[in-house]
C-alpha positions in Angstrom: -2.4 -4.6 -28.0 -2.5 -1.3 -26.8 0.5 0.8 -25.5 0.5 3.7 -22.9 3.8 4.9 -22.5 3.0 8.0 -20.7 4.4 8.4 -16.9 1.9 9.9 -14.5 1.9 11.5 -11.0 -0.6 9.9 -8.6 -2.2 9.9 -5.2 -3.8 6.6 -3.8 -6.1 3.2 -3.4 -8.3 0.6 -2.3 -9.1 -1.8 0.1 -9.2 -5.5 1.0 -7.3 -8.5 -1.0 -3.9 -9.8 -0.5 -1.3 -8.2 2.0 -0.8 -11.7 3.4 2.3 -13.4 1.8 2.5 -17.1 1.9 4.3 -18.3 5.0 7.3 -20.4 4.7 9.4 -22.3 7.3 11.0 -20.4 9.9 14.1 -20.8 11.8 13.7 -21.4 15.6 13.4 -18.5 17.5 16.7 -19.0 19.3 18.6 -19.4 16.5 16.9 -16.0 15.1 17.5 -14.3 18.1 21.3 -14.9 18.0 21.3 -14.3 14.3 23.1 -11.0 13.4 20.3 -9.3 11.5 20.4 -6.2 9.1 17.7 -3.9 7.7 19.5 -1.1 6.0 17.9 -0.2 2.5 19.9 2.8 0.7 19.2 4.5 -2.1 21.3 3.0 -5.1 20.5 1.0 -8.4 17.2 1.1 -10.0 15.6 -2.3 -10.6 12.9 -2.5 -13.6 10.1 -4.8 -13.2 7.3 -6.0 -15.4 4.2 -6.4 -13.5 1.1 -8.1 -15.1 -2.6 -8.8 -14.2 -4.4 -11.2 -16.2 -8.2 -11.3 -15.4 -10.4 -14.2 -16.8 -14.1 -13.6 -15.5 -15.7 -17.1 -15.7 -18.8 -16.1 -17.3 -20.4 -13.1 -19.1 -23.7 -11.7 -17.5 -25.0 -8.7 -19.2 -22.3 -5.7 -19.4 -19.1 -6.5 -17.5 -16.7 -3.6 -16.3 -13.4 -4.2 -15.0 -11.2 -1.6 -13.1 -7.2 -2.2 -12.5 -4.9 -0.3 -10.6 -1.8 0.9 -12.5 1.5 2.3 -11.1 0.7 6.3 -10.7 3.6 7.4 -8.7 6.5 9.3 -10.1 9.0 10.2 -7.5 12.6 9.8 -6.5 11.8 6.1 -5.6 9.8 4.9 -8.5 9.7 5.4 -12.2 6.5 4.5 -14.2 7.3 3.8 -17.5 4.0 2.9 -19.2 1.2 0.1 -19.9 0.0 -2.1 -22.3 -3.2 -4.2 -22.4 -4.9 -6.7 -24.7 -8.3 -8.8 -24.4 -11.7 -8.7 -25.8 -13.1 -5.6 -24.3 -15.1 -3.3 -26.4 -13.6 -0.4 -24.8 -10.4 0.1 -22.9 -8.9 3.2 -21.4 -6.8 4.9 -18.7 -9.3 7.0 -16.7 -9.0 8.7 -13.5 -11.2 9.1 -10.4 -12.7 12.7 -11.1 -12.3 13.9 -7.3 -8.7 12.1 -6.7 -7.3 12.3 -9.9 -5.8 8.7 -9.4 -5.2 6.4 -12.7 -6.8 3.1 -13.5 -7.5 1.0 -16.6 -11.1 0.4 -17.4 -12.5 -2.1 -19.6 -16.3 -2.4 -20.5 -17.3 -5.8 -22.1 -20.4 -6.8 -23.9 -22.1 -10.0 -23.4 -21.6 -11.1 -27.0 -18.0 -11.4 -26.5 -17.9 -14.3 -24.1 -16.2 -14.7 -20.9 -14.2 -11.4 -20.3 -10.4 -11.4 -20.6 -8.2 -8.5 -20.1 -4.3 -8.6 -19.8 -2.5 -5.7 -18.4 1.3 -5.2 -18.2 2.9 -2.4 -16.4 6.4 -1.5 -16.5 8.1 0.1 -13.7 11.6 1.1 -12.0 12.0 1.2 -8.4 15.0 1.7 -5.8 15.4 1.7 -2.1 14.7 5.0 0.0 16.2 6.4 3.2 16.2 9.7 4.6 19.4 11.1 5.4 18.4 13.0 8.8 21.6 14.9 8.5 20.7 16.8 5.8 17.9 19.0 7.0 16.9 22.0 4.8 13.7 23.6 3.9 11.6 21.8 1.3 8.8 23.3 -0.8 5.5 21.5 -1.5 2.5 22.1 -3.4 0.1 24.0 -0.5 -2.9 22.3 -2.1 -1.3 18.9 -1.9 -0.4 19.4 1.8 -3.8 20.5 2.8 -5.3 17.5 1.0 -2.7 15.3 3.1 -4.1 17.0 6.3 -7.9 16.6 5.4 -10.0 13.6 6.8 -11.5 10.9 4.7 -14.5 8.8 5.1 -12.6 6.3 7.5 -9.8 8.6 8.4 -11.3 11.4 10.6 -8.9 13.7 12.3 -11.1 15.0 15.0 -12.7 13.5 18.1 -10.9 10.5 19.4 -8.2 10.6 16.6 -7.2 13.9 17.9 -7.3 12.9 21.5 -5.4 10.0 20.9 -2.8 12.0 19.0 -2.4 14.6 21.6 -1.8 11.9 24.5 0.5 10.1 22.1 2.6 13.3 21.4 2.7 15.0 24.7 6.0 16.7 25.5 7.2 16.3 21.7 8.0 19.6 20.7 9.3 19.3 17.0 7.6 17.7 14.1 10.3 14.9 13.7 9.7 14.4 17.6 5.9 13.8 17.1 6.4 11.8 14.3 8.7 9.5 16.2 6.2 9.5 19.0 3.3 8.3 16.9 5.3 5.8 15.3 6.2 4.2 18.3 2.9 4.8 19.7 1.4 2.3 16.8 4.1 -0.3 17.0 3.4 -0.4 21.0 -0.3 -0.5 20.9 -1.5 -1.6 17.8 -0.8 -5.5 16.4 -0.9 -7.4 13.2 -4.0 -9.6 13.0 -3.4 -12.1 10.6 -7.2 -13.2 10.4 -8.3 -10.0 9.2 -9.2 -10.2 5.4 -7.3 -8.7 2.6 -5.4 -5.4 3.8 -8.1 -4.2 6.2 -10.4 -1.3 5.7 -8.5 1.5 7.6 -11.7 2.4 9.8 -9.6 4.1 12.2 -12.3 5.8 14.4 -13.5 2.3 15.0 -10.4 0.7 15.9 -9.6 3.5 18.3 -13.2 3.3 19.9 -13.1 -0.3 20.7 -9.8 -0.4 21.6 -9.1 -3.3 19.0 -6.2 -2.0 17.2 -5.5 -5.3 15.7 -5.5 -5.5 11.5 -3.2 -5.3 8.6 -1.4 -2.6 6.7 -4.3 -0.6 5.6 -5.7 -0.5 8.9 -2.3 -0.2 10.8 -0.6 2.4 8.5 -3.9 4.3 8.5 -4.0 4.6 12.1 -0.5 6.3 11.8 -1.4 8.4 9.1 -4.5 9.6 10.9 -2.7 10.4 14.0 -0.1 12.3 12.0 -2.8 14.6 10.3 -4.6 15.1 13.6 -1.4 16.4 15.0 -1.1 18.9 12.0 1.6 16.9 9.9 0.7 15.9 6.3 0.7 12.1 5.7 -0.6 9.9 3.4 -1.1 6.2 2.7 0.7 4.7 -0.4 -0.8 1.7 -1.7 0.9 -1.1 -3.8 2.0 -4.4 -4.1 5.3 -6.5 -3.1 7.2 -7.5 -6.3 10.3 -9.4 -5.2 12.0 -11.0 -1.8 13.5 -8.7 0.6 17.3 -8.4 0.1 17.8 -8.7 4.1 16.3 -12.0 4.5 13.1 -11.2 6.0 10.5 -13.4 4.6 7.5 -11.3 5.5 9.2 -7.8 4.0 9.2 -9.4 0.4 7.0 -11.2 -2.0 7.1 -15.0 -1.5 6.4 -16.5 -4.8 5.8 -15.3 -8.3 1.9 -15.4 -7.5 1.1 -11.9 -6.0 -2.5 -11.9 -5.6 -1.9 -11.9 -2.0 1.1 -9.6 -1.9 -0.7 -6.1 -1.9 0.7 -3.7 0.9 0.1 -0.3 2.2 2.8 2.0 3.2 2.9 5.5 4.7 4.8 8.7 4.3 4.9 11.9 6.1 5.9 15.5 5.1 8.4 17.4 7.3 9.4 20.8 6.3 12.9 20.2 6.7 13.2 16.6 4.9 10.1 16.5 2.3 8.0 13.4 2.0 9.5 10.6 4.1 9.0 6.8 4.1 7.3 5.2 7.1 6.0 1.7 7.5 5.2 0.7 11.3 2.8 -1.8 9.8 5.6 -3.8 8.7 7.2 -3.6 12.1 4.3 -5.4 13.3 4.0 -8.0 10.8 7.7 -9.1 11.7 6.8 -8.9 15.1 3.8 -11.2 14.5 4.7 -13.1 11.8 8.4 -13.7 10.9 9.0 -16.5 13.5 6.4 -19.0 14.7 6.3 -17.1 18.2 4.6 -13.7 18.3 7.6 -11.2 19.3 6.2 -8.6 21.5 9.3 -6.5 22.3 10.4 -4.2 19.3 13.9 -4.3 21.0 14.1 -7.8 20.0 17.2 -8.3 17.7 15.2 -9.5 14.8 12.8 -6.7 15.0 15.1 -3.7 16.2 16.6 -3.3 12.6 13.4 -3.2 10.9 12.0 -0.6 13.4 14.9 1.5 13.0 15.0 1.0 9.1 11.3 1.5 8.2 11.3 4.8 10.0 12.5 7.1 7.1 13.2 4.3 4.8 11.7 1.2 2.8 12.9 -1.3 0.4 12.5 -1.1 -3.4 11.3 -4.4 -3.8 7.5 -3.1 -4.0 5.6 -1.1 -6.4 3.3 2.0 -5.5 0.0 2.2 -7.3 -1.3 5.3 -6.0 -2.2 7.3 -2.7 -5.9 8.1 -3.0 -9.0 7.5 -0.3 -12.6 7.4 -1.2 -12.2 6.4 -4.9 -15.3 6.5 -7.5 -14.8 4.2 -10.0 -15.6 5.6 -13.3 -18.7 4.0 -15.0 -19.7 2.1 -12.1 -23.4 1.3 -11.3 -22.5 0.7 -7.4 -23.0 3.5 -4.9 -20.5 4.8 -2.3 -16.9 5.0 -2.8 -14.1 2.6 -2.3 -11.6 3.2 0.6 -8.9 2.6 -1.8 -7.7 1.1 -4.9 -5.1 -1.7 -4.5 -6.9 -4.5 -6.0 -8.4 -5.6 -9.2 -12.2 -4.6 -9.3 -15.2 -5.5 -11.6 -19.0 -5.7 -11.7 -21.5 -7.3 -14.1 -25.1 -8.0 -14.2 -24.7 -10.0 -11.2 -23.3 -7.1 -9.0 -19.9 -6.3 -7.5 -17.2 -8.9 -7.8 -15.0 -9.7 -4.5 -11.9 -8.2 -5.1 -10.1 -10.2 -2.1 -11.3 -13.5 -3.9 -9.0 -13.9 -6.8 -9.9 -17.6 -7.5 -13.5 -16.7 -8.0 -12.9 -13.4 -9.7 -10.3 -15.3 -11.5 -7.5 -12.9 -11.5 -3.7 -13.3 -11.2 -0.9 -10.9 -10.5 2.8 -11.6 -11.4 6.0 -9.7 -11.7 9.2 -10.5 -13.2 12.5 -8.4 -13.0 13.7 -7.7 -16.4 17.1 -5.6 -17.6 16.5 -1.8 -18.0 
């Protein structure tokens, strides 16, 4: 068993798997509409979790490589507390994408060891976030980091139709905060959650805007928001992670629905406002509640079930979720495959037969689970 106890700061992740929590029986719409619902995450006590990823590749085919995301974000809402791992790999190490610096666990297996086995346990503390809009100041940040979060990525351009759409959506908005509010409202009004999208989507925002098909999942919907912010001159980033516990506010779609987290991956967003620093955002989860919280698709963001979420996720989010990283265009160290991943949010692997499908945990044979522990 190997232990890594070094907390680390990070950036971002990958692309396609879970993002769809198992649905549970919903109350009738009429009952939900009359219910007094709250969604008010506030910073408070820290919660401690052990997050475990278990990989069992069915058979050995030549050399096998596995890459697993690890919590790589240390902030006022998350503390990473180290990783431990075991298995039959000949080499295992924490490595970083050379360009983005995002950390991951890389394991290499020889065919002689038999079917590859890898167990990773990450320890992390989380807590709720909520900005106090009454405490404006002047927040300093690394200029290089801000430039990086204004730049285009392979699937997230900031010119052309993205810039044109951002200009139209923010027409009349004067301050940075006014622009961010306009873009958040625009995404909720114009995009929609599409349950049939595989995994979390890919975040190809140029295609989405050009086709007018703004349906997708979190890595699509929050990427549109992030791209529009960047095109408006406001630093923004996706934050890739996984839900680890139910919502404390009774929304089944805003938490992990079971101990099995293979489908619980979720991408959130942040914007940098000079007067407040990095601020939590999640228009994708507003759209998820509208589409999936009840049997009927709620189209009005002012609906009593949606309005508290619409308000709460503009500047806050609940600490029942662990952030992996904030990186786009990931190159997996040691891979033989060409190109990059749009983000690293799922286990990845390859062997002599080619790349594994990270969105097929039953075929790839990986399982993700979390348990809350006493600090």
